[in-house]
Biopython code that builds the backbone (N, CA, C, O; Angstrom):
import numpy as np
from Bio.PDB.StructureBuilder import StructureBuilder

atoms = [
    (1, "MET", "N", (68.334, 308.396, 4.107)),
    (1, "MET", "CA", (69.454, 308.692, 4.969)),
    (1, "MET", "C", (70.382, 309.663, 4.242)),
    (1, "MET", "O", (70.652, 309.503, 3.052)),
    (2, "ARG", "N", (70.858, 310.650, 4.956)),
    (2, "ARG", "CA", (71.750, 311.652, 4.362)),
    (2, "ARG", "C", (73.157, 311.101, 4.205)),
    (2, "ARG", "O", (73.553, 310.157, 4.887)),
    (3, "ASP", "N", (73.901, 311.707, 3.297)),
    (3, "ASP", "CA", (75.310, 311.350, 3.133)),
    (3, "ASP", "C", (76.151, 311.980, 4.244)),
    (3, "ASP", "O", (77.105, 311.371, 4.727)),
    (4, "ASP", "N", (75.791, 313.203, 4.648)),
    (4, "ASP", "CA", (76.542, 313.932, 5.669)),
    (4, "ASP", "C", (75.585, 314.501, 6.712)),
    (4, "ASP", "O", (74.445, 314.852, 6.406)),
    (5, "TYR", "N", (76.068, 314.584, 7.936)),
    (5, "TYR", "CA", (75.305, 315.189, 9.026)),
    (5, "TYR", "C", (76.163, 316.274, 9.665)),
    (5, "TYR", "O", (77.384, 316.143, 9.755)),
    (6, "ASP", "N", (75.507, 317.351, 10.112)),
    (6, "ASP", "CA", (76.214, 318.467, 10.731)),
    (6, "ASP", "C", (76.091, 318.353, 12.252)),
    (6, "ASP", "O", (75.013, 318.566, 12.807)),
    (7, "PHE", "N", (77.190, 318.021, 12.921)),
    (7, "PHE", "CA", (77.206, 317.901, 14.379)),
    (7, "PHE", "C", (77.882, 319.099, 15.043)),
    (7, "PHE", "O", (78.245, 319.023, 16.217)),
    (8, "SER", "N", (78.057, 320.198, 14.319)),
    (8, "SER", "CA", (78.762, 321.360, 14.853)),
    (8, "SER", "C", (78.010, 322.005, 16.026)),
    (8, "SER", "O", (78.634, 322.644, 16.873)),
    (9, "GLY", "N", (76.709, 321.849, 16.086)),
    (9, "GLY", "CA", (75.928, 322.451, 17.168)),
    (9, "GLY", "C", (75.616, 321.475, 18.290)),
    (9, "GLY", "O", (74.825, 321.792, 19.179)),
    (10, "SER", "N", (76.217, 320.304, 18.266)),
    (10, "SER", "CA", (75.914, 319.293, 19.286)),
    (10, "SER", "C", (76.600, 319.621, 20.605)),
    (10, "SER", "O", (77.595, 320.345, 20.647)),
    (11, "VAL", "N", (76.051, 319.075, 21.668)),
    (11, "VAL", "CA", (76.613, 319.275, 23.004)),
    (11, "VAL", "C", (76.904, 317.914, 23.626)),
    (11, "VAL", "O", (76.301, 316.907, 23.255)),
    (12, "LYS", "N", (77.834, 317.896, 24.574)),
    (12, "LYS", "CA", (78.175, 316.664, 25.273)),
    (12, "LYS", "C", (76.987, 316.191, 26.103)),
    (12, "LYS", "O", (76.185, 316.998, 26.572)),
    (13, "ASN", "N", (76.883, 314.895, 26.279)),
    (13, "ASN", "CA", (75.840, 314.307, 27.107)),
    (13, "ASN", "C", (76.105, 314.675, 28.570)),
    (13, "ASN", "O", (77.129, 314.276, 29.125)),
    (14, "PRO", "N", (75.191, 315.434, 29.205)),
    (14, "PRO", "CA", (75.428, 315.839, 30.595)),
    (14, "PRO", "C", (75.332, 314.670, 31.582)),
    (14, "PRO", "O", (75.758, 314.791, 32.731)),
    (15, "TYR", "N", (74.782, 313.558, 31.142)),
    (15, "TYR", "CA", (74.616, 312.402, 32.013)),
    (15, "TYR", "C", (75.673, 311.334, 31.768)),
    (15, "TYR", "O", (75.581, 310.243, 32.331)),
    (16, "ALA", "N", (76.667, 311.620, 30.949)),
    (16, "ALA", "CA", (77.671, 310.619, 30.576)),
    (16, "ALA", "C", (78.397, 310.051, 31.790)),
    (16, "ALA", "O", (78.744, 308.870, 31.796)),
    (17, "LYS", "N", (78.634, 310.858, 32.810)),
    (17, "LYS", "CA", (79.335, 310.370, 33.996)),
    (17, "LYS", "C", (78.459, 309.441, 34.825)),
    (17, "LYS", "O", (78.971, 308.671, 35.638)),
    (18, "LYS", "N", (77.147, 309.503, 34.630)),
    (18, "LYS", "CA", (76.232, 308.680, 35.410)),
    (18, "LYS", "C", (75.795, 307.424, 34.655)),
    (18, "LYS", "O", (74.901, 306.708, 35.108)),
    (19, "LEU", "N", (76.416, 307.155, 33.516)),
    (19, "LEU", "CA", (76.052, 305.961, 32.767)),
    (19, "LEU", "C", (76.410, 304.720, 33.563)),
    (19, "LEU", "O", (77.333, 304.732, 34.377)),
    (20, "LYS", "N", (75.687, 303.672, 33.322)),
    (20, "LYS", "CA", (75.916, 302.431, 34.061)),
    (20, "LYS", "C", (77.031, 301.618, 33.431)),
    (20, "LYS", "O", (77.275, 301.697, 32.227)),
    (21, "LYS", "N", (77.694, 300.849, 34.248)),
    (21, "LYS", "CA", (78.770, 299.969, 33.794)),
    (21, "LYS", "C", (78.280, 298.537, 33.909)),
    (21, "LYS", "O", (77.805, 298.118, 34.964)),
    (22, "GLN", "N", (78.397, 297.797, 32.833)),
    (22, "GLN", "CA", (77.981, 296.404, 32.846)),
    (22, "GLN", "C", (79.067, 295.550, 33.481)),
    (22, "GLN", "O", (80.238, 295.638, 33.110)),
    (23, "VAL", "N", (78.665, 294.718, 34.448)),
    (23, "VAL", "CA", (79.594, 293.807, 35.116)),
    (23, "VAL", "C", (78.944, 292.428, 35.212)),
    (23, "VAL", "O", (77.725, 292.287, 35.114)),
    (24, "THR", "N", (79.770, 291.441, 35.400)),
    (24, "THR", "CA", (79.268, 290.087, 35.630)),
    (24, "THR", "C", (79.437, 289.795, 37.112)),
    (24, "THR", "O", (80.504, 290.012, 37.686)),
    (25, "ILE", "N", (78.372, 289.301, 37.720)),
    (25, "ILE", "CA", (78.412, 289.020, 39.148)),
    (25, "ILE", "C", (77.702, 287.685, 39.388)),
    (25, "ILE", "O", (76.677, 287.394, 38.771)),
    (26, "ARG", "N", (78.255, 286.890, 40.282)),
    (26, "ARG", "CA", (77.647, 285.607, 40.596)),
    (26, "ARG", "C", (76.848, 285.744, 41.884)),
    (26, "ARG", "O", (77.390, 286.106, 42.929)),
    (27, "LEU", "N", (75.557, 285.451, 41.800)),
    (27, "LEU", "CA", (74.664, 285.556, 42.947)),
    (27, "LEU", "C", (73.966, 284.222, 43.171)),
    (27, "LEU", "O", (73.732, 283.467, 42.226)),
    (28, "ASP", "N", (73.638, 283.939, 44.419)),
    (28, "ASP", "CA", (72.873, 282.737, 44.721)),
    (28, "ASP", "C", (71.495, 282.836, 44.068)),
    (28, "ASP", "O", (70.932, 283.924, 43.944)),
    (29, "GLU", "N", (70.961, 281.690, 43.654)),
    (29, "GLU", "CA", (69.656, 281.664, 42.996)),
    (29, "GLU", "C", (68.563, 282.229, 43.886)),
    (29, "GLU", "O", (67.694, 282.961, 43.412)),
    (30, "ASP", "N", (68.597, 281.896, 45.175)),
    (30, "ASP", "CA", (67.555, 282.397, 46.077)),
    (30, "ASP", "C", (67.648, 283.910, 46.275)),
    (30, "ASP", "O", (66.634, 284.570, 46.503)),
    (31, "THR", "N", (68.852, 284.457, 46.189)),
    (31, "THR", "CA", (69.028, 285.906, 46.290)),
    (31, "THR", "C", (68.418, 286.602, 45.079)),
    (31, "THR", "O", (67.708, 287.598, 45.217)),
    (32, "VAL", "N", (68.699, 286.074, 43.901)),
    (32, "VAL", "CA", (68.139, 286.643, 42.662)),
    (32, "VAL", "C", (66.621, 286.545, 42.696)),
    (32, "VAL", "O", (65.925, 287.493, 42.334)),
    (33, "GLN", "N", (66.109, 285.400, 43.131)),
    (33, "GLN", "CA", (64.658, 285.216, 43.184)),
    (33, "GLN", "C", (64.005, 286.183, 44.165)),
    (33, "GLN", "O", (62.915, 286.695, 43.908)),
    (34, "TYR", "N", (64.670, 286.430, 45.283)),
    (34, "TYR", "CA", (64.154, 287.405, 46.257)),
    (34, "TYR", "C", (63.994, 288.773, 45.604)),
    (34, "TYR", "O", (62.945, 289.406, 45.729)),
    (35, "PHE", "N", (65.039, 289.230, 44.903)),
    (35, "PHE", "CA", (64.976, 290.546, 44.270)),
    (35, "PHE", "C", (64.001, 290.565, 43.103)),
    (35, "PHE", "O", (63.373, 291.594, 42.851)),
    (36, "LYS", "N", (63.855, 289.454, 42.382)),
    (36, "LYS", "CA", (62.873, 289.390, 41.296)),
    (36, "LYS", "C", (61.453, 289.510, 41.849)),
    (36, "LYS", "O", (60.627, 290.231, 41.289)),
    (37, "ASN", "N", (61.172, 288.810, 42.939)),
    (37, "ASN", "CA", (59.848, 288.892, 43.557)),
    (37, "ASN", "C", (59.568, 290.289, 44.094)),
    (37, "ASN", "O", (58.479, 290.829, 43.900)),
    (38, "LEU", "N", (60.552, 290.868, 44.768)),
    (38, "LEU", "CA", (60.394, 292.215, 45.314)),
    (38, "LEU", "C", (60.217, 293.237, 44.196)),
    (38, "LEU", "O", (59.398, 294.150, 44.304)),
    (39, "ALA", "N", (60.982, 293.081, 43.134)),
    (39, "ALA", "CA", (60.889, 294.004, 42.004)),
    (39, "ALA", "C", (59.523, 293.917, 41.330)),
    (39, "ALA", "O", (58.972, 294.929, 40.897)),
    (40, "GLU", "N", (58.985, 292.711, 41.246)),
    (40, "GLU", "CA", (57.657, 292.544, 40.645)),
    (40, "GLU", "C", (56.604, 293.256, 41.485)),
    (40, "GLU", "O", (55.698, 293.888, 40.941)),
    (41, "GLU", "N", (56.718, 293.155, 42.809)),
    (41, "GLU", "CA", (55.796, 293.851, 43.713)),
    (41, "GLU", "C", (55.887, 295.361, 43.537)),
    (41, "GLU", "O", (54.874, 296.061, 43.562)),
    (42, "LYS", "N", (57.113, 295.859, 43.357)),
    (42, "LYS", "CA", (57.346, 297.307, 43.264)),
    (42, "LYS", "C", (57.150, 297.842, 41.849)),
    (42, "LYS", "O", (57.020, 299.051, 41.653)),
    (43, "GLY", "N", (57.129, 296.944, 40.860)),
    (43, "GLY", "CA", (56.893, 297.368, 39.481)),
    (43, "GLY", "C", (58.116, 297.956, 38.798)),
    (43, "GLY", "O", (57.999, 298.903, 38.020)),
    (44, "LEU", "N", (59.294, 297.398, 39.084)),
    (44, "LEU", "CA", (60.498, 297.847, 38.408)),
    (44, "LEU", "C", (61.400, 296.653, 38.124)),
    (44, "LEU", "O", (61.236, 295.599, 38.738)),
    (45, "PRO", "N", (62.342, 296.800, 37.210)),
    (45, "PRO", "CA", (63.231, 295.685, 36.873)),
    (45, "PRO", "C", (64.088, 295.270, 38.071)),
    (45, "PRO", "O", (64.538, 296.111, 38.848)),
    (46, "TYR", "N", (64.303, 293.969, 38.204)),
    (46, "TYR", "CA", (65.036, 293.471, 39.370)),
    (46, "TYR", "C", (66.482, 293.964, 39.393)),
    (46, "TYR", "O", (67.039, 294.180, 40.469)),
    (47, "GLN", "N", (67.099, 294.145, 38.222)),
    (47, "GLN", "CA", (68.471, 294.636, 38.201)),
    (47, "GLN", "C", (68.534, 296.078, 38.712)),
    (47, "GLN", "O", (69.497, 296.468, 39.372)),
    (48, "SER", "N", (67.512, 296.856, 38.405)),
    (48, "SER", "CA", (67.445, 298.228, 38.927)),
    (48, "SER", "C", (67.276, 298.222, 40.437)),
    (48, "SER", "O", (67.860, 299.046, 41.141)),
    (49, "LEU", "N", (66.477, 297.289, 40.926)),
    (49, "LEU", "CA", (66.276, 297.185, 42.378)),
    (49, "LEU", "C", (67.573, 296.798, 43.089)),
    (49, "LEU", "O", (67.903, 297.361, 44.132)),
    (50, "ILE", "N", (68.301, 295.843, 42.528)),
    (50, "ILE", "CA", (69.594, 295.459, 43.104)),
    (50, "ILE", "C", (70.538, 296.653, 43.090)),
    (50, "ILE", "O", (71.251, 296.895, 44.063)),
    (51, "ASN", "N", (70.544, 297.405, 41.985)),
    (51, "ASN", "CA", (71.402, 298.589, 41.884)),
    (51, "ASN", "C", (71.019, 299.626, 42.944)),
    (51, "ASN", "O", (71.895, 300.209, 43.583)),
    (52, "LEU", "N", (69.724, 299.855, 43.133)),
    (52, "LEU", "CA", (69.277, 300.817, 44.145)),
    (52, "LEU", "C", (69.715, 300.390, 45.544)),
    (52, "LEU", "O", (70.150, 301.217, 46.346)),
    (53, "TYR", "N", (69.597, 299.095, 45.829)),
    (53, "TYR", "CA", (70.003, 298.584, 47.146)),
    (53, "TYR", "C", (71.506, 298.749, 47.359)),
    (53, "TYR", "O", (71.944, 299.202, 48.416)),
    (54, "LEU", "N", (72.290, 298.380, 46.349)),
    (54, "LEU", "CA", (73.747, 298.504, 46.478)),
    (54, "LEU", "C", (74.175, 299.969, 46.562)),
    (54, "LEU", "O", (75.105, 300.300, 47.298)),
    (55, "ARG", "N", (73.504, 300.846, 45.812)),
    (55, "ARG", "CA", (73.815, 302.276, 45.876)),
    (55, "ARG", "C", (73.533, 302.809, 47.271)),
    (55, "ARG", "O", (74.319, 303.585, 47.815)),
    (56, "ASP", "N", (72.396, 302.390, 47.860)),
    (56, "ASP", "CA", (72.052, 302.823, 49.214)),
    (56, "ASP", "C", (73.113, 302.362, 50.212)),
    (56, "ASP", "O", (73.506, 303.118, 51.101)),
    (57, "CYS", "N", (73.572, 301.127, 50.062)),
    (57, "CYS", "CA", (74.625, 300.610, 50.943)),
    (57, "CYS", "C", (75.907, 301.430, 50.799)),
    (57, "CYS", "O", (76.553, 301.761, 51.793)),
    (58, "ALA", "N", (76.268, 301.756, 49.560)),
    (58, "ALA", "CA", (77.501, 302.513, 49.306)),
    (58, "ALA", "C", (77.397, 303.939, 49.848)),
    (58, "ALA", "O", (78.344, 304.447, 50.450)),
    (59, "GLN", "N", (76.246, 304.583, 49.636)),
    (59, "GLN", "CA", (76.089, 305.969, 50.076)),
    (59, "GLN", "C", (76.049, 306.089, 51.593)),
    (59, "GLN", "O", (76.495, 307.091, 52.152)),
    (60, "SER", "N", (75.520, 305.078, 52.253)),
    (60, "SER", "CA", (75.454, 305.134, 53.714)),
    (60, "SER", "C", (76.665, 304.458, 54.362)),
    (60, "SER", "O", (76.724, 304.316, 55.583)),
    (61, "HIS", "N", (77.624, 304.044, 53.539)),
    (61, "HIS", "CA", (78.850, 303.389, 54.015)),
    (61, "HIS", "C", (78.535, 302.208, 54.925)),
    (61, "HIS", "O", (79.177, 302.000, 55.955)),
    (62, "LYS", "N", (77.538, 301.450, 54.519)),
    (62, "LYS", "CA", (77.137, 300.276, 55.293)),
    (62, "LYS", "C", (78.255, 299.237, 55.263)),
    (62, "LYS", "O", (78.809, 298.931, 54.207)),
    (63, "GLU", "N", (78.571, 298.705, 56.431)),
    (63, "GLU", "CA", (79.630, 297.702, 56.511)),
    (63, "GLU", "C", (79.020, 296.333, 56.758)),
    (63, "GLU", "O", (78.069, 296.191, 57.527)),
    (64, "LEU", "N", (79.567, 295.350, 56.111)),
    (64, "LEU", "CA", (79.100, 293.978, 56.246)),
    (64, "LEU", "C", (79.717, 293.348, 57.486)),
    (64, "LEU", "O", (80.921, 293.450, 57.721)),
    (65, "LYS", "N", (78.878, 292.702, 58.264)),
    (65, "LYS", "CA", (79.370, 292.000, 59.453)),
    (65, "LYS", "C", (79.381, 290.510, 59.139)),
    (65, "LYS", "O", (78.332, 289.902, 58.923)),
    (66, "ILE", "N", (80.554, 289.939, 59.117)),
    (66, "ILE", "CA", (80.705, 288.518, 58.802)),
    (66, "ILE", "C", (81.128, 287.779, 60.054)),
    (66, "ILE", "O", (82.096, 288.152, 60.718)),
    (67, "GLU", "N", (80.397, 286.737, 60.365)),
    (67, "GLU", "CA", (80.747, 285.897, 61.513)),
    (67, "GLU", "C", (80.901, 284.478, 61.012)),
    (67, "GLU", "O", (79.953, 283.905, 60.475)),
    (68, "TRP", "N", (82.081, 283.900, 61.179)),
    (68, "TRP", "CA", (82.333, 282.525, 60.767)),
    (68, "TRP", "C", (82.046, 281.608, 61.920)),
    (68, "TRP", "O", (82.457, 281.864, 63.052)),
    (69, "GLN", "N", (81.342, 280.542, 61.633)),
    (69, "GLN", "CA", (81.005, 279.598, 62.699)),
    (69, "GLN", "C", (81.718, 278.290, 62.479)),
    (69, "GLN", "O", (81.564, 277.361, 63.272)),
]
sb = StructureBuilder()
sb.init_structure("model")
sb.init_model(0)
sb.init_chain("A")
sb.init_seg("    ")
for serial, (resi, resn, name, xyz) in enumerate(atoms, 1):
    if name == "N":
        sb.init_residue(resn, " ", resi, " ")
    sb.init_atom(name, np.array(xyz, "f"), 0.0, 1.0, " ", f" {name:<3s}", serial, name[0])
structure = sb.get_structure()
């Protein structure tokens, strides 16, 4: 390992604005299991699948319809 490194030619990470933010969220067990099963079928991590679904909802401005009985 060197004592000094030269970072004078380095550039900013162009993807820094797209980095993910870690959050804690409480989900029902059956909801998590649904996404885990679906993710296994699709061959990707379940957290990525949940993120893709939520991103799609946000981009299409999907509104939740809640009906109390």
